[in-house]
N, C-alpha and C positions, 0 to 999 in steps of 0.2 A: 800215718795212723791216726784217724780222729778218736774221739772219747768213747764211740759205740762200733761196734762190729756187726756186719750185715750178714745174712744168710748167705751170701756169695763169699762173703772173708770166711765164715765158719766153715764152708765146704772146700775153700781153698787151702784151710788148715789141715782139714782131714786128707786132702790130695797131697800136701806136701809131707804130711806123716807117712802116708805110703810109700812116697818115693824114698824118705830117709830110711824106712825098714827095707826097701828092696836093696839100698844101696850098702846098709849092714847087715844084710841076712847073713852072710857066712860068720862075720864077727859075732854076731848074736848066738849062733848055734855053738861056735866054739867056746863062747863062755858056759853055754849051757852044757856042753859035753863035759865040762869039768866037774860039774856039781849036778847034773841031772841027765835028762836024756838025749841030748844034744840035737834037738829040733825045735828049739824056741824061734829060731831065725825064719826058718822055713814055714813053719805055721804062721807066725805072724803075717809072713809075705803072702802067704795064700789069702788069710781071712783079709788083709787090707786091699789085695787086687779084687777081691769079691765086693768089698765094700765101696771102692770106687766104680765098679761095674754097676751095683746097685743104684749108686746115686746118678750116674749116666743113665740107666735106664728110667729112674722116676725122680727128677729132681725134688725134694722137698722144700716144702713153703715155709715152714718154720723152725725154730732150734729144735723142738723137742721131736718133729718128724725126723730132721736129720740125724740127732743122735742116736734116735731109737733104731732107725734104720742100720745105723752103722753098729749099734750095740748088738742088734738080732742076729746081724749077717757073722759078726765075729764070734759069738756064742755059736753059730751052727757049723763054721768054718774052721775055727781054731782048737785043735786038739790040748789034750793037756788040761793043767789047771789054769792056763793062761786065758783060753776062751771064756770061761766063766767068769774069770776075774776081771779080766779088760772088758767083755762085754757087759758086766754089771756096771763097772765104773761109767762107761758111756751111756747106758739106759738111765743111770740115775742123775748125770748131767742133764740128759734130755728133759726128764720129768722135773727138775730144778730149774731148768730156763722157760719151760713151758712153751706158749706160743707165741713168744716175742720173736721180732724180727730184726731188732736192734739190741745190742748185748753191751751193757756199760761194763766196766772193769769191775764194780762190785757185784754185778750179776755172774759175772764170768767167776769169780771167786766164791761165789755161793754155790755155783754149779760145780766146780770142782771139789769142794767140801763134801756137798752130796755125793759125789763118785768116791771119795775117799771113805766117807761112812761106809758106803755100798760096799767097797772092798774089805773094810773091818768085819761088817756083819757076816760077809759071804767065807772070808778065808780065815777069820777069827785071828788074825796075826796082831801083832803090836812093834812098834818102832823097836828097832835093834834084833829084829827076828831074821834079819837078811832077806828081804822079800822087796817088792816094787813099792811096798808102803814107805820104806825108809827113802825113797826118792820123791815120791808122791806128798807125804807129809808136812816134810820143810817147805815145798813147793807152794803148796796151799797156803800154808803160814805166811809167806812171803807174798803172796799175792793179796791175802788178806789185809793185811800190813801196807802194802802199797795202795790199795784201793781205799783204805781208812783215811790215807794220808792225801787222797785226791790225785794220785798219779795217773798219768794217761796208760793206755793199753801197751804200749810201746816198753815203758820204763816198768810198769808191773810185770810184764812178761820176761824181760830182762833179769828181774830180781828172782822170779819163779824159776827161771831157767838156772842161774847161779846156785840156787838153792838145791835144785834137784840133782846137779852135777855135783854138788858135795856132798849130798845124801848118797848118790849113787857110788861115789868113790869111797864113802864110809862103809860100804857093805865090804870091800875088801878084807878088812882083817877079821870081820863078825864071824862068829859060830853060828850056822844055820839052826833054826828052830821051827821050820815050817817047811811043809813040801818034801820033796825028792831029797833034796840037798840036804834036810836034817837026817838022812839015815848015814851019812859020811861022816858025822860027829866032828872030829878035830880035823878030818882032811878038807872040810869045806871052808877053812880058814884060808884066807891067802887068794880067794878069788871074787871075783866081781860079780854082782847077782845080775842075771840076765833081764830079769824083770824091772828092777832098778833102771837098767841102762835104757831099756824101752821107754818108760815114762819120761827119763830124761831128753829121749829123741821128740817124744808126743809134743813136749813144752819148747823143745828147740823148733820145731816145725811151726809153730805158732808164729816165730820171728821170723823164719824164711818166708812164709807165705804173705801174700799183699791182701792184709787184713783190712 
């Protein structure tokens, strides 16, 4: 993996994410069934299949175009809160990356920071609320730290994935304070958050893809 990622590399990341979502569709829905509507996996799979089809139909030439297409497709095809939240994350990433065609680790970190800020603005969640934020926030911090140290994409992403997985696992003992899971009160404790799980898959996909 070089020090920059091309549009083709970003495209392969999105496709790897779609594959991971399809692979884990049932387990994601099972996680959601415990504290939500039980359709998170199916919804995200539908959205990512549509996103891949949209990329096939009209391959984007810039990072902004790619993530904007992804974000708009997810918003329009994924139901519940996941569509607006993941869609906002992707749209903000695209806006931050702009018309770049080669992305450095620092640019990627800045893009994901913008995505994180978009989720906070949209969902009003905070770390510890048992949401996707609990995996994304530590992952972004790890990416930023790695980029500041001059790490290449592979090392930066390894650190981000590790942080996201730790954040995902940390949602298990949390009391949900946002979304449908919050209606369960104490019964939400002991269950892994499906949104945080999907964030970890998103970052894992970057390591699997030929960036």
